[in-house]
N, C-alpha and C positions, 0 to 999 in steps of 0.2 A: 568719155561720154558727154554728150551735149544736151544742155537744158536751155530751152527757149522760154524765158519769162516774158510772154508777149504783152502782158498788162502790168509789168513791173514786179519787183520783189524787194524786200528790205535788205539793207546792207548786212544785217545779221544772218539772213538766209543765204545770201551770196557767199559770205565768208565761210559758213559751215559747209556748203556744197563744194566750194573750191578746195577747202582743206581735205575733203574726201576724194579729191581728184576729178571733180566734174568741171566742165567748161560751161560757164553761165553767160548766156547771151540775153541782153535786156533791150535790144532794139524792138520797136513796135512794128509789126508787119500787118499791113492792111488785110482785112478779111479775105478779099478776092485773091491775094497773093500768098495766102498762108500755106496752101498745099505745096506750091512750087518751092517756097522757102524751106519748109520742113524736109522735102525730098532732096533738094540741092545740098543742104547742109547736114543731112542725115541726123536730124533731131530725134532723140530718143525720149525726151521728157518735155511735154508742153504744159506750161503753167499759165493759167488765165484767171481773171477776176470776172466781172460781169460784162465787160465790153466785147470780148472775143467769144464767138460761138464755135463749138466743136460738135458738128453734126455728122451724120452718116457719111457724107461725101469725104470729109477729112479723114475719118476713121478708115474708110475703105481704100483710100488712095495714098495713104502715108504708111508704107510698110515698116519704116524704121521706128515708128512710135511704139513705146512700151508702157508709158505712164502718162496719164492726163491728170493734172492737179488743179483744183479750184481754190484760190485764196479766199476763203469765206465759208458761208454756210450753204446757201441755196445753190443747187447745181442744175437749174432749169435751162441754162445755156449750153449744157452738155447732154448728148444722148448717152446717158450713163449705162443703161442696161444693154444697149446695143454694143457699146465699147467693151463691156465685160464679156458679152457673148463672143466677141472677137478675140478675147484673150488679153485685153489691155487692163492694167490696173487703173482705177479711178479713185482719187483721194481728194479730201477737202479738210478744212480746219473748223469744225463746227463750234468749238468752245472758245476759240481765240478772240473773237470780237464781241462776245456776249455783253461784257461790262460796258464797252464803248457804246453799243447801241442803246443799252438801258439808260446810260447817262444822257445820251442825246434826247431820249424820250422825255426825261425830266427837265432838260433844258427847255424843250418846247412847252411842257406843262407849266413850268414856273413862268415862262414868258407869256403864255396864253392867258393865264388867270390875272396877270397884271398888265396886259396889253403891250408888252415890251416890243414885240415885232412891229406893231403899228406906230407906237410912240417913237421908236428909233427911225422910222421913215419921216415922220412929220416934225419932230423937234429941230433937226438941222434946217428945215425949210421955213418953219413958222414959229419956232420957239421964242424968237425975239419980238414977234408982233402979236402973237395969239397965246401967250403963256397961260393966262388965267383960263381961257377957253379950253386949252389942251389939258390943263390940270383938272378941270371939271369932267372932260371927256374920259380921261383915264383914271378917274378917282374911285370908280366903283369896282375895284378888284375883289378877288376872293382868295381865301386861304385853301391850301390843299389838306391841311390837317383836319382830321375828322370826316373827310369825304371818302366815298367809296370808289375805288378804281377797279374796273373789270378788265382782266387780262385775257384776251382771246389767243390761245396758243401758249401752253405752259411748259415749253421746253427750256433749253438753257437760257435764252434771252428773256423769256417770260418770267423765269424764276429770278433772274437778276433784277428785273423791273420790280418784282414783288418785294425783294429785299430793300430796295431804296424806298419804296412806298411805305413799308412798315417803319423804316427809320424816320420818315416824315410824319408819322402818326396817322397814316391813312388806313382805312379798312380795305381789305383785299379779298376779291373773289376771282376765280379763274374758270376758264372753260377749256377742256381738252377732250381726248378720246373717251374718257371715263368720267363719271360723277362720283361724289363722295369727298373724302378729305385726302390731302397729300401733305406729308411732312416737309417742312422747309427749315434748313439749319442756317442760322446767321452766325458768322464768325466775328469775334471782337478781339480787342487787344489782349495780348498775353495768353492766347489760347482759349479764351473764354468762348463758350458757345451757348446759343439758345435755340431750341427747336420748337417751331410753331406749326399748327395744322392749318392749311389753307383750304377753304371750301371750294369745291369745283362743281359747277352746275352747267346745264346746256346753255348754248348761246342765246336761245330764246328766252331764258330766264335772266341770264346775266345782263342783257341789254336793258331790262326793266329796272334793275336795281342799282345801276352804276351811274355815278356823277361824271366819271371820265372813263373812256374806253380806249384801250390801246391794242393794236393788232400785231401778232407775232406768229404768223402762220406761213407755210411755204406757198408757192404759186398754186392757184386753184383753177379748176375748169370754169367756175362761175364766181360771182360775188359772194363774199361772206357777209358783207354789210351792204344792203341796198335800200330801196324805198320802204319795203315792208318792215325791215328791221329798225330803220330810223323812226318810223311811225310809232314803234313800241317803246322808244327810249324816253327818259325823263326830259322834260323841257329844260333847256339850258345845258345839255350835255356837252362835253368836250371830247373830241375824237382825235387820236394820233395814229397815223400809219407809217411805221418805219420797217415794214415787212417787205411786201412786194406790190408793185403797181398791178391793179386788176383785182385785188381782193376787196377793195372799197369802190363802190360806184360813185365816181366823182360828180356826175350829173345830179344824183340823188343828194350828195353832200352839199352841193351848191344850193339846191332847193331848200334843204334843211337850214342852211345858214340864212337864206333869204327870208324864210318865214319865222325865224327865231327859235325853231326847235333845237338847233345846234348853236351854242354860244361862240365856239371857235373850233378850228381844226388845225392840225399840224401834219404836214406831209414831207417825208424824206424820199418817197418813191411815188411814181406817177403812172397812170394808165398809158400815156403816150410818150413815155421816156425813150429817148432823151429830148423830145420836143413837147413839153407839157402844154396843156391847154392854156391859152391866154386868159380865159375866164378864171381859171384856177390861180394863175400867177398874179392876177391883178386884184384878187379879192382881199380886202383889208382885214378880214377875219381869219385868214389862213396864214399860219407861220410856215415858212418854206426853207428847206435845205436841199441841195442837189445830190441826194443819195450818198451821204457821208457818214452813215451810221457806224461803219467799221473803220472810218478814216481817222484814227488817232495814231500817234507815233508808237504808243505801247502796243496797240492791237496789231499794227503792221509788223512790228518786231516779232510778236508771238506767231503771227501767220507765217512769216518767212521761215522762222526757226522750226515750226511744226512741219511745214511742207518739206524742208530740207531733211529733217530727221526721218520722215516717212519714206522719202525717196532713197535715202542712204540705206535704210533697213531693207526695202524691197530689192534694191539692186545687189546688196550684199548677200541676201539669201536666195537670189535667183538661181 
């Protein structure tokens, strides 16, 4: 049985699949050549991340395919329902990268409130000639402790963000499909646990109460945060998007940064990915990463292992 990991897979995943008798191919096939390659090599399992798209044409024209796997959470690059209607198994790894994304959110938050993203641009260039001026420019930082973080999307990643926020002494509110309270259990050393209730409220209320807002929702038909929502936020709010490009209106974000409504923003995903707007890339109040939320060694190991285990289980029980 042949597995094409078109966007790569961890060594742990390869080893587990090979031990179960699968042949794993890790060559990257260009999108326009994908159908021919699958048919020529009789690929039964296609594994992708965000780069490769698996649309109806691939599903219809590749009769050997039995499983489509997405290494990660969102599956907007796969026609999931259509594939399942055609009898294919579609799998993903929704829990594997949650901690990695949450930690990146806080890397951006800590950097944003202390201007690290901009300081690290300017210190190498001007630190020896404008040290005192730079010290003054970057001296008005803020603490996260005691501030309110609003988490839009309270799934696996949102809950991991909440855990870190609570550890930092922040106040946490969330928005999800329902309102009310939701229990969140924190695990500590030696089996100790503490369960807290997180208040959930509509986005329209969350944006008014939050000092920092972070997005953790799947791809949407429209913006979750646009001009209207930004106008209702606190002055000086910080915004992080490590979810999907297109859930945050980048034009409205730039306007909010320009007029001072937004103090800083952090983006790991972009509306025009993989060619983000130059206005976004050049703004000195935006902390930037190239869609690396799940890109830690630990997360990739978990993703590879979880995909392998699901594939082995499906093919064994077929």
